[in-house]
N, C-alpha and C positions, 0 to 999 in steps of 0.2 A: 762184585767180588766181596766176599765176607770179610768183615773187619771185627776183631775182638778188642774190646775196651775193658781192661782190668782195673778194678778199683779196690783199694784196701783201706778200711777204716778201723783203727785200733784204739778204742777208748781205754783209759786206765783209771786208777783209783780216784784221782782228783776230778774226774768228769762228773758233772752234775746231772747229765741227761743219760738215758739208756743208750746202749750201743745201737747205732743205726747206720744205714747206708742208703743213699738215693732218695732221702726225704729231707724237707726243710720246713721249719716251723711256719705255720700260717699259709702255706702254699697248697695248691690243689694236689691230690695224689698223683704221683708220677707212675708211668707204666711199669717201672721196675724198681722195687724198693724192698728193704728187709730190715727188721729191728730185732734186737735180742736184749733181754733183761733177766737177771742183772748183767751189767757190763763187766763185772769183776766178781769172781767167786773166791772165797777164802774157806779152805777145807782143812779142818784140824785132824790130821791122820787119815786112816782108812775109813772113808765114809762116802755117802752119796749126796748129790746135789742136783738141782734141776734148773734149766734155763728155758725161758719162755720165748719162743720164736714166733714172730708175726710178720705177715705179708700185708703191708698197708697199700700196696700198689694195685694196678689194674690188670696185671697179667699173672697167669698161673706159673709158679716157679718150680724148678727142680733144684733141690738143695742137697749138696754133698757135705759131709761133716768129717773132719779128721783132726787129730792132735798135731801140734807143731811146737817147736822150740821158740822161746821168746826172750828178748833182751832189750835193754835201753842203751843208747850210745852215751857219750860223755855229756851231751846237752839234753838228754831225756827223750830223744826221738826213738820211737819203738821200731823194732825190726824183727823179722822172722829169722831164726838161726837153726842150726842142726838140732835134731831131736835129742841126740846123745850129748851129755855134758855133765859136769860134776854136780850142778845144781838144777838140772832140767828134770821136770816131773812129767814130761810128755809121754814117756814110756809107762807111767803109772796109771794112765787114764784109759778107761773103757767107755766108749760113747755109744748110746743107743737112742734112736736109730742113726745109722751112718748115711742113709740115703732116703729121701722122702720128697713128695710133692706137696705144694702149699697153694691152695686156691686164693684168689684175691680176698683180702681182709680176714683170712683164716689164721688160726693159731695152732702151733704144734709145741709139744714139750719134749725137750732133750734131756735125757738122763746122763749125768756125769758120775761115773763110779771111780773112786780112787783106791788103789791098793799100794800102800807104802812098803817097799822091800824091808826085810828084817834088819839089815845092816845099813840102812840109809843114814846119811849124816844128819844130825839134828838141825832144826831150823827151817827156814823158808826155801821152797823150791818152786820154780815157775814153769808154767806151760801155757799154751794157747789153744783154745778150741776154735778151729778155723772153719767157717761156713762159706762155701762157694755156691752161688745161686745163678741160674740162667733161666731164660724163658723156656717153657715146655715145648712150644712150637718153634720150628725153624723160621728164621727171619733173614731178610737181606743183610741186616746189620745185627750181629750177635753181641749182646751186652752181657757182661759177667760181673757180678758183685762179689767182693770178698769181705767178710766181716769177722773180726776177731774178738773173742771173749777171753780175758785174762783169768787164769786159774792159779791161785797161790796155795800150795800145800805145805802145811807146817808139820814136819816129821817130829815125832816125840823125842825128848831129850832136853839137855840143858840149853837154855836160851842165852846167847851171848850178845850183849849190846856194846859195840865198840866203834864209836864214831869219832873221826879225827879231822881237824882242820889243817889243810896244807898251805901251799904257797898262795899269796895274794899278789896280783900284778895289775898294772894299768895297761889297758889295751885300747886300740883305736879301730873302729869299724865304720866305714862310710864317712870318715871325718869326725865321728863322735867318739867321746871317751867313755870307757867303762872300766869297772873293776872286775877281775876274773878270779874267783876263789875256787881252789881245788878242795874237795871234800872226799874223804875215804871212809867207806864202811867196811871195817875189818871184822864185823860181827857175823852172825849167822841168820839174822832176820832182816826183813825189809824195813828201812827207816823212811819215815815221812818227814820231809823238810818243809815246814810251813812257817811263814812269816820270818824267814831269816833276813836280818837287816844289818846294815853297817852305818856307823856315824863317822863322818870324815871331819877332822879338825885341822886347822892351820897350825904349823909349828913355827916358832916356839910358843906362841900366844895361847894355843889350844882353843881358839875361837871356832865354834862349829860352823862349817861352811856347806855341809850336805848331810842328808839322812835319806838313805835309799834302801829298798827292799828287793829281794830276788823273787822270782816266780816260784810257786809251789812245785815241789819235785818229789819223786820217789827215788830211793837209792837201794838197789838190790844188794844182797849179801856178797861180800868179797869183790866189790866193784868200787869205782870212783866216779865222781861227777864234777862238772865245771858249772858254777853258779855265776850269773852275770848281774852286776849292779850298774845300771846306767847312770852316768854322771851328767848333771845339767849345769854344774858350776863351771865358771870360766877361770877359777883360781889356778895359779901355778906355784910351783915351789914345793918345799918339804911339807909333808902332812902326816897325820896319824889316822889310820882307819881302825875303828874298834868294831869287831864282828860279834854278833850275838845270834846263837841258834837256840830258840826257846826250848824249854824242857818238854818232854813228852812222856806218856806213861812208861815207866821202867827206864827212863833215860834222863839224866840231869841236863841242865842248860850248859851250853858250851860258849866260852868267851875267849877271844884272843885279840891282841892289839898288834898292828903292823905299822912299820915306818915305810912310807911310800913317797914318791916324787911325782906330782901332778904336772 
């Protein structure tokens, strides 16, 4: 009986390696594998871009290409969403080719053309180029790979940077404590949150008891995120947490102090 195994790998801006599926560093080539570079395209307005598709595996592949909607959940996990949306650029993309075969170790080039509508809202709009690959020959077990390349289209107009820090609270997961910070992007461009950190001090002495950083994240326009700061201190009682979001090009640093109880 045929069995289909679907895999979806979605690299995003902070990934250091090209988009890939079915391959691992230092391992022998697998029968079914696919890579794409770059893993993220940033297209200013109505322009063209190219993606290099490679088959590092041992089997000839049939590849289907289609645009899709893209979003991140509150904790930064990627997901495919409906193509139509206020900030979706999926309908602006034309992809060529949309169907091709790729021999083992062969390379193909995908052309991504963007046409921004005349009355598009200024700022960043997201889409996904979704590649679905399967072996050319029928097999007893059918394996299908799905690989996503993120496309960020910046529509012309006034850029608005409006990042806000929301509530900070103490949470427990698996018996371990953490600080959970809500961050809101009320602007119209994607914000990169790098090296966001908090310093926790005991009250009323203000003696520092912890300094922790959150993982790097992206925050899409008009969305919110939850950042986690894992606490290793065993201290209890009233405390102050001072949060710092470092400055970025076009955006000043953000600072806020919170009173919490550990």
